[in-house]
C-alpha positions as a printed NumPy array, in Angstrom:
array([[  0.103, -20.226,  17.452],
       [  3.314, -18.754,  18.634],
       [  3.349, -15.114,  20.26 ],
       [  6.374, -12.916,  20.309],
       [  7.61 , -10.604,  22.982],
       [  8.617,  -7.266,  21.951],
       [  9.285,  -6.201,  25.65 ],
       [  8.504,  -7.569,  29.048],
       [  4.91 ,  -6.224,  28.793],
       [  4.215,  -6.25 ,  24.922],
       [  3.438,  -9.309,  22.817],
       [  2.475,  -9.685,  19.204],
       [  0.233, -12.261,  18.088],
       [  0.632, -12.561,  14.166],
       [ -1.796, -14.586,  12.136],
       [ -0.739, -15.618,   8.472],
       [ -3.438, -15.373,   5.95 ],
       [ -3.04 , -17.334,   2.77 ],
       [ -5.877, -17.131,   0.384],
       [ -6.821, -16.966,  -3.236],
       [ -9.072, -13.931,  -2.268],
       [ -7.816, -10.434,  -3.54 ],
       [ -6.726,  -7.775,  -0.812],
       [ -9.532,  -5.135,  -0.764],
       [-11.163,  -7.303,  -3.459],
       [ -8.487,  -5.924,  -6.034],
       [ -4.696,  -6.826,  -5.293],
       [ -3.504, -10.528,  -5.475],
       [ -1.547, -11.609,  -2.689],
       [  0.307, -14.72 ,  -3.709],
       [  2.68 , -14.658,  -0.806],
       [ -0.153, -14.022,   1.642],
       [ -0.119, -11.423,   4.319],
       [ -0.159, -11.194,   8.147],
       [ -2.467,  -9.641,  10.616],
       [ -0.751,  -8.483,  13.634],
       [ -2.579,  -8.089,  17.105],
       [ -0.703,  -6.728,  20.1  ],
       [ -1.306,  -7.153,  23.767],
       [  0.082,  -4.572,  26.34 ],
       [  0.033,  -5.338,  29.828],
       [  0.459,  -3.019,  32.809],
       [ -1.884,  -3.401,  35.771],
       [ -4.583,  -3.481,  33.049],
       [ -4.414,  -4.97 ,  29.746],
       [ -4.934,  -3.433,  26.373],
       [ -5.389,  -5.283,  22.867],
       [ -4.286,  -3.169,  19.921],
       [ -6.149,  -4.047,  16.741],
       [ -7.882,  -7.182,  15.717],
       [ -8.258,  -9.639,  12.702],
       [-10.784, -10.   ,  10.016],
       [-13.833, -12.071,   9.946],
       [-12.137, -15.048,   8.306],
       [-12.435, -18.563,   9.654],
       [ -8.357, -19.153,   9.8  ],
       [ -7.758, -15.882,  11.445],
       [-10.518, -16.162,  14.069],
       [ -9.526, -19.872,  15.073],
       [ -5.923, -18.822,  15.414],
       [ -6.835, -15.736,  17.706],
       [ -9.357, -17.711,  19.924],
       [ -6.829, -20.398,  20.635],
       [ -4.059, -17.795,  21.528],
       [ -6.143, -15.15 ,  23.272],
       [ -8.268, -17.894,  25.316],
       [ -6.348, -17.173,  28.578],
       [ -6.916, -13.406,  28.123],
       [-10.82 , -13.691,  27.667],
       [-12.562, -11.686,  30.254],
       [ -9.5  ,  -9.88 ,  31.319],
       [ -8.962,  -7.565,  28.453],
       [ -9.685,  -3.907,  29.799],
       [ -9.212,  -1.827,  26.544],
       [ -9.507,  -2.697,  22.793],
       [ -7.543,   0.088,  20.847],
       [ -8.651,   0.377,  17.17 ],
       [ -6.124,   2.462,  15.207],
       [ -8.017,   1.88 ,  12.022],
       [-11.356,   0.618,  11.411],
       [-11.094,  -1.171,   8.141],
       [-12.549,  -4.501,   8.398],
       [ -9.485,  -6.474,   8.26 ],
       [ -8.532,  -5.139,  11.516],
       [-11.969,  -5.   ,  13.101],
       [-13.876,  -7.971,  11.614],
       [-13.618, -10.015,  14.707],
       [-15.239,  -7.274,  16.975],
       [-18.667,  -8.785,  17.733],
       [-17.281, -12.09 ,  18.854],
       [-14.366, -10.291,  20.858],
       [-17.125,  -8.271,  22.728],
       [-18.901, -11.654,  23.54 ],
       [-15.869, -12.809,  25.26 ],
       [-14.651,  -9.557,  26.805],
       [-17.791,  -7.507,  27.429],
       [-16.254,  -5.305,  29.986],
       [-13.729,  -3.96 ,  27.522],
       [-13.851,  -0.382,  26.505],
       [-13.269,   0.331,  22.863],
       [-10.943,   3.369,  22.082],
       [-10.477,   5.052,  18.681],
       [-10.601,   8.645,  17.381],
       [-13.835,  10.459,  17.075],
       [-14.235,   9.408,  13.456],
       [-13.035,   5.775,  14.217],
       [-16.079,   5.511,  16.988],
       [-18.622,   6.592,  14.248],
       [-17.388,   3.877,  11.924],
       [-17.46 ,   1.227,  14.815],
       [-21.367,   2.033,  15.12 ],
       [-21.895,   2.106,  11.257],
       [-20.047,  -1.015,  10.452],
       [-21.026,  -3.245,  13.269],
       [-24.274,  -1.85 ,  14.508],
       [-24.05 ,  -3.573,  17.933],
       [-26.862,  -2.855,  20.397],
       [-26.137,  -1.031,  23.678],
       [-22.477,  -0.531,  22.591],
       [-22.329,   3.235,  23.127],
       [-21.286,   2.993,  26.896],
       [-18.23 ,   0.83 ,  25.666],
       [-16.986,   3.415,  23.162],
       [-14.479,   5.988,  24.098],
       [-13.14 ,   8.655,  21.573],
       [ -9.751,   9.922,  22.197],
       [ -8.041,  13.17 ,  21.   ],
       [ -4.623,  13.72 ,  19.494],
       [ -2.107,  13.267,  22.239],
       [ -4.352,  12.014,  24.712],
       [ -2.962,   9.186,  27.023],
       [ -4.252,   6.007,  28.521],
       [ -2.341,   4.947,  31.818],
       [ -2.315,   1.048,  32.154],
       [ -0.424,   1.309,  35.378],
       [  2.914,  -0.331,  36.101],
       [  4.566,   2.291,  34.057],
       [  2.782,   1.506,  30.751],
       [  1.06 ,   4.515,  29.148],
       [ -0.337,   4.523,  25.725],
       [ -0.372,   7.758,  23.745],
       [ -2.588,   8.261,  20.766],
       [ -1.829,  10.263,  17.67 ],
       [ -4.206,  11.206,  15.032],
       [ -2.592,  10.361,  11.488],
       [ -5.55 ,  10.946,   9.297],
       [ -5.633,   9.533,   5.778],
       [ -2.874,   6.894,   6.376],
       [ -4.88 ,   5.787,   4.535],
       [ -8.517,   6.302,   6.12 ],
       [ -9.634,   9.681,   7.735],
       [-10.103,   7.999,  11.145],
       [ -6.604,   6.5  ,  11.582],
       [ -4.302,   6.896,  14.498],
       [ -1.33 ,   5.349,  15.828],
       [ -0.519,   4.309,  19.33 ],
       [  2.787,   4.971,  21.142],
       [  4.276,   3.074,  24.283],
       [  7.254,   5.391,  25.41 ],
       [  8.977,   2.777,  27.919],
       [  9.565,   0.41 ,  25.01 ],
       [  9.721,   2.813,  22.271],
       [  7.185,   0.97 ,  20.387],
       [  4.978,   2.596,  17.723],
       [  1.821,   0.534,  16.767],
       [  1.179,   1.927,  13.412],
       [ -1.498,  -0.315,  11.907],
       [ -1.306,   0.077,   8.173],
       [  1.464,   2.503,   8.062],
       [  4.745,   0.968,   7.488],
       [  2.839,  -2.299,   6.638],
       [  3.633,  -4.861,   3.734],
       [  2.227,  -7.757,   1.729],
       [  3.684, -11.096,   2.625],
       [  3.057, -13.772,   5.202],
       [  5.762, -14.063,   8.007],
       [  5.814, -17.814,   8.272],
       [  6.333, -18.196,  11.987],
       [  8.756, -15.469,  12.391],
       [  8.086, -11.777,  13.091],
       [ 11.121,  -9.529,  13.532],
       [ 13.202,  -7.86 ,  10.996],
       [ 16.484,  -9.371,  12.492],
       [ 14.948, -12.987,  11.781],
       [ 14.996, -12.512,   7.981],
       [ 18.014, -12.99 ,   5.778],
       [ 19.054, -10.697,   2.976],
       [ 17.338, -12.51 ,   0.227],
       [ 14.047, -12.646,   2.235],
       [ 14.38 ,  -8.848,   3.02 ],
       [ 14.671,  -7.896,  -0.661],
       [ 11.479,  -9.835,  -1.226],
       [  9.759,  -8.179,   1.464],
       [ 10.851,  -4.707,   0.17 ],
       [  9.306,  -5.67 ,  -3.204],
       [  6.077,  -6.486,  -1.296],
       [  6.347,  -3.442,   0.684],
       [  6.62 ,  -1.382,  -2.299],
       [  3.616,  -3.148,  -4.017],
       [  1.556,  -2.658,  -0.798],
       [  2.407,   0.915,  -0.645],
       [  1.69 ,   1.526,  -4.371],
       [ -1.505,  -0.416,  -4.213],
       [ -2.833,   0.835,  -0.733],
       [ -1.385,   4.053,   0.194],
       [  0.117,   5.841,  -2.657],
       [ -2.941,   8.057,  -2.901],
       [ -2.2  ,   9.475,   0.423],
       [  1.688,  10.058,   0.093],
       [  1.261,  13.779,   1.414],
       [ -0.389,  12.434,   4.514],
       [  2.406,   9.849,   4.995],
       [  4.924,  12.63 ,   4.777],
       [  2.95 ,  14.693,   7.474],
       [  2.364,  11.78 ,   9.724],
       [  6.083,  10.926,   9.798],
       [  7.021,  14.566,  10.589],
       [  4.472,  14.691,  13.268],
       [  5.989,  11.747,  15.015],
       [  9.533,  12.631,  14.487],
       [ 10.307,  13.542,  17.82 ],
       [  9.387,  10.231,  19.34 ],
       [ 12.283,   8.017,  20.114],
       [ 11.17 ,   5.027,  18.14 ],
       [ 12.971,   1.934,  18.672],
       [ 10.336,  -0.425,  17.364],
       [  7.704,  -0.293,  14.551],
       [  5.023,  -2.566,  14.982],
       [  2.611,  -2.666,  12.071],
       [ -0.492,  -4.427,  11.658],
       [  0.704,  -6.083,   8.273],
       [  4.189,  -7.491,   7.879],
       [  7.364,  -7.779,  10.086],
       [  8.072,  -5.877,  13.326],
       [ 11.149,  -3.689,  12.985],
       [ 12.815,  -3.999,  16.264],
       [ 16.602,  -3.659,  14.963],
       [ 16.226,  -1.309,  12.164],
       [ 13.092,   0.724,  12.672],
       [ 14.538,   3.592,  10.705],
       [ 14.796,   1.493,   7.737],
       [ 11.007,   1.103,   7.313],
       [ 10.343,   4.771,   8.025],
       [ 12.814,   5.856,   5.404],
       [ 11.557,   3.407,   2.976],
       [  8.058,   4.968,   3.335],
       [  9.467,   8.579,   3.087],
       [ 11.114,   7.605,  -0.13 ],
       [  7.879,   6.096,  -1.555],
       [  6.114,   9.193,  -0.722],
       [  8.576,  11.178,  -2.493],
       [  7.684,   9.347,  -5.749],
       [  4.313,  11.208,  -6.026],
       [  6.357,  14.573,  -6.039],
       [  8.35 ,  13.693,  -8.963],
       [ 11.471,  12.017,  -7.067],
       [ 10.76 ,   8.543,  -8.712],
       [ 13.579,   5.976,  -9.824],
       [ 15.271,   6.93 , -13.053],
       [ 13.815,   4.081, -14.935],
       [ 10.956,   3.768, -17.443],
       [  7.985,   1.433, -17.134],
       [  6.902,   0.131, -20.441],
       [  3.039,  -0.664, -20.539],
       [  1.685,  -1.912, -23.669],
       [ -1.229,  -3.686, -25.285],
       [ -1.569,  -4.669, -28.946],
       [ -4.659,  -6.284, -30.806],
       [ -2.901,  -7.753, -33.96 ],
       [  0.92 ,  -6.948, -33.322],
       [  1.145,  -3.651, -35.056],
       [  1.258,  -1.505, -31.901],
       [  3.862,  -4.047, -30.466],
       [  6.136,  -3.677, -33.637],
       [  6.138,  -0.047, -33.21 ],
       [  7.12 ,  -0.512, -29.316],
       [  9.886,  -2.657, -30.42 ],
       [ 11.472,   0.515, -32.084],
       [ 10.868,   2.578, -29.118],
       [ 12.509,  -0.031, -26.763],
       [ 15.536,   0.004, -29.031],
       [ 15.948,   3.529, -28.663],
       [ 15.594,   3.562, -24.744],
       [ 18.043,   0.583, -24.518],
       [ 20.574,   2.634, -26.493],
       [ 20.606,   5.255, -23.724],
       [ 21.263,   2.782, -21.166],
       [ 18.024,   3.462, -18.967],
       [ 16.667,   0.56 , -16.976],
       [ 12.905,  -0.628, -18.159],
       [ 10.351,  -2.979, -16.727],
       [  7.735,  -4.35 , -19.37 ],
       [  4.222,  -4.918, -18.62 ],
       [  1.349,  -6.275, -20.969],
       [ -2.234,  -5.156, -20.681],
       [ -4.492,  -6.967, -20.02 ],
       [ -2.106, -10.063, -19.413],
       [ -0.309,  -8.565, -16.356],
       [ -2.201,  -7.723, -13.205],
       [ -2.8  ,  -4.209, -12.626],
       [ -1.224,  -4.466,  -9.084],
       [  2.078,  -5.017, -10.533],
       [  1.615,  -2.424, -13.3  ],
       [  0.619,   0.256, -10.953],
       [  3.696,  -0.653,  -8.586],
       [  6.007,  -0.329, -11.65 ],
       [  4.494,   2.887, -12.849],
       [  4.412,   4.401,  -9.465],
       [  8.245,   3.981,  -8.635],
       [  9.398,   5.036, -12.339],
       [ 10.047,   8.518, -13.484],
       [  9.121,   7.61 , -17.042],
       [  6.335,   5.658, -18.79 ],
       [  5.794,   4.355, -22.176],
       [  2.071,   3.991, -23.016],
       [  1.564,   1.841, -26.136],
       [ -2.028,   1.107, -27.287],
       [ -4.038,   0.846, -30.375],
       [ -7.24 ,   2.717, -31.01 ],
       [-10.17 ,   0.613, -30.325],
       [-13.626,   1.762, -31.535],
       [-12.626,   5.411, -31.875],
       [-11.139,   5.245, -28.542],
       [ -8.364,   3.868, -26.122],
       [ -7.613,   0.115, -26.045],
       [ -9.953,  -0.671, -23.105],
       [ -7.439,  -2.452, -20.807],
       [ -5.165,   0.616, -20.988],
       [ -8.031,   2.802, -20.219],
       [ -8.627,   0.801, -17.012],
       [ -4.889,   1.124, -16.141],
       [ -5.104,   4.956, -16.547],
       [ -8.11 ,   5.257, -14.404],
       [ -6.21 ,   3.346, -11.591],
       [ -3.217,   5.78 , -12.123],
       [ -5.588,   8.7  , -11.801],
       [ -7.131,   7.207,  -8.638],
       [ -3.752,   6.444,  -6.963],
       [ -2.356,   9.99 ,  -8.019],
       [  0.64 ,   8.842, -10.23 ],
       [  1.709,  12.455, -10.616],
       [  4.808,  13.883, -12.165],
       [  5.729,  11.347, -14.93 ],
       [  7.499,  12.029, -18.131],
       [  5.526,   9.967, -20.734],
       [  5.51 ,   8.94 , -24.274],
       [  2.2  ,   7.62 , -25.686],
       [  2.309,   5.689, -28.95 ],
       [ -0.175,   3.441, -31.009],
       [ -1.536,   2.142, -34.159],
       [ -4.955,   2.504, -35.679],
       [ -6.931,   0.623, -38.57 ],
       [ -9.672,   2.514, -40.29 ],
       [ -9.334,   5.712, -38.131],
       [ -7.788,   7.09 , -34.863],
       [ -9.296,   8.464, -31.949],
       [ -7.445,   7.073, -28.877],
       [ -5.402,  10.319, -28.26 ],
       [ -8.531,  12.444, -27.656],
       [ -9.737,  10.157, -25.07 ],
       [ -6.173,   9.678, -23.645],
       [ -5.576,  13.338, -23.201],
       [ -8.895,  13.646, -21.227],
       [ -7.689,  10.617, -19.151],
       [ -4.478,  12.175, -17.967],
       [ -5.711,  15.691, -17.528],
       [ -5.2  ,  15.901, -13.684],
       [ -1.854,  13.929, -13.584],
       [  0.662,  16.85 , -13.964],
       [  2.611,  14.574, -16.607],
       [  5.149,  15.931, -18.85 ],
       [  4.149,  14.472, -22.2  ],
       [  6.59 ,  13.953, -25.109],
       [  4.908,  14.396, -28.481],
       [  2.944,  11.318, -29.084],
       [  3.164,   9.292, -32.099],
       [  0.472,   7.056, -34.208],
       [  0.318,   5.277, -37.345],
       [ -2.144,   3.419, -39.524],
       [ -1.707,  -0.286, -39.864],
       [  1.894,  -1.763, -39.674],
       [  4.847,   0.792, -38.764],
       [  6.936,   1.798, -42.018],
       [ 10.617,   2.115, -41.863],
       [ 10.047,   5.789, -41.402],
       [  7.766,   5.205, -38.598],
       [ 10.285,   2.868, -36.863],
       [ 12.832,   5.497, -37.197],
       [ 10.795,   8.272, -35.722],
       [  9.651,   5.75 , -32.844],
       [ 13.315,   4.779, -32.054],
       [ 14.078,   8.554, -31.824],
       [ 11.07 ,   8.99 , -29.461],
       [ 12.396,   6.324, -27.227],
       [ 15.885,   7.955, -26.993],
       [ 14.366,  11.234, -26.236],
       [ 12.263,   9.635, -23.484],
       [ 15.338,   8.038, -21.971],
       [ 17.448,  11.2  , -21.989],
       [ 14.641,  13.09 , -20.413],
       [ 14.545,  10.542, -17.724],
       [ 18.155,  10.226, -17.167],
       [ 18.577,  14.086, -16.876]])
């Protein structure tokens, strides 16, 4: 496996993971993802973040790091999620002398996750702003960035190269395919990575957008010339691009989302879909962009991403046994968990023998700070009058989003 030099003293070891498994057990990763480990050498050697306990990742790391075994003085764990720490036991067998450095909360997680005998003497908790001098002019500084996206997270800063080791912050889905740096990818590839970065943010980080903003503000005085996350490309040429991108995504949670509408719908026998057709006609007449997603056919990862970045939502669902259509209820639960705040929303739906979805719907969105347009429901197939009202509702939503 190829290593990549960030500076004369810093190397990155990226491992591409391609698997049918779901990221975090939830999110599909058809394009894979990368796990980036970093080696920083002064007079002493530090390793920053590891890989998960997965055969492909471990075999690649063992081959590449073999010359370093027994010589690593410090293991820096910015974040204790197992995709960055799962190889810890085997690493310590090969480097029993290594000191493990993390935040105080991170050290507690080392103990609870791995329960390694007699490990206490190897653990060192660092405080915000504390430094580690590797010698040879290489000094690492640690900054706590809690809740990006776990409470124990920190970033590591190496000033002489201007490199910020940010772990999950500024990360992305998508395998790297033997390349690493932002200037090694063409425009089309960057566009694809941007889509996967947004999906990564929406799926993994969106609940913590306020902490993203706080973290970026906290680090704003650093002269960052290279952003080195533990997932995705390393930004050595346009580091500001990925930082600004994360700031834009964080703003979506405050009501500054894109002026477009995510249409999310499910239909049992086609009656809700017929009503939705009228709504879409109204939206299209106003020229507002839309994305269309059907539940349960489309994966929630992509539905969440579209909803997260869109200022407006259409939620079209039938009543199902006196309550919401279950796949839509699941989508709304994910929206609640991921803090999809400040949306302008139209909810429509048909019912058969009796309604009931609206009551459960209102309870489900109670904490989301949505601006709700007047909902519309009908019995059975929509009449011409229903269709006319629904078309007007679509126009109303589009105008509100466009304003």
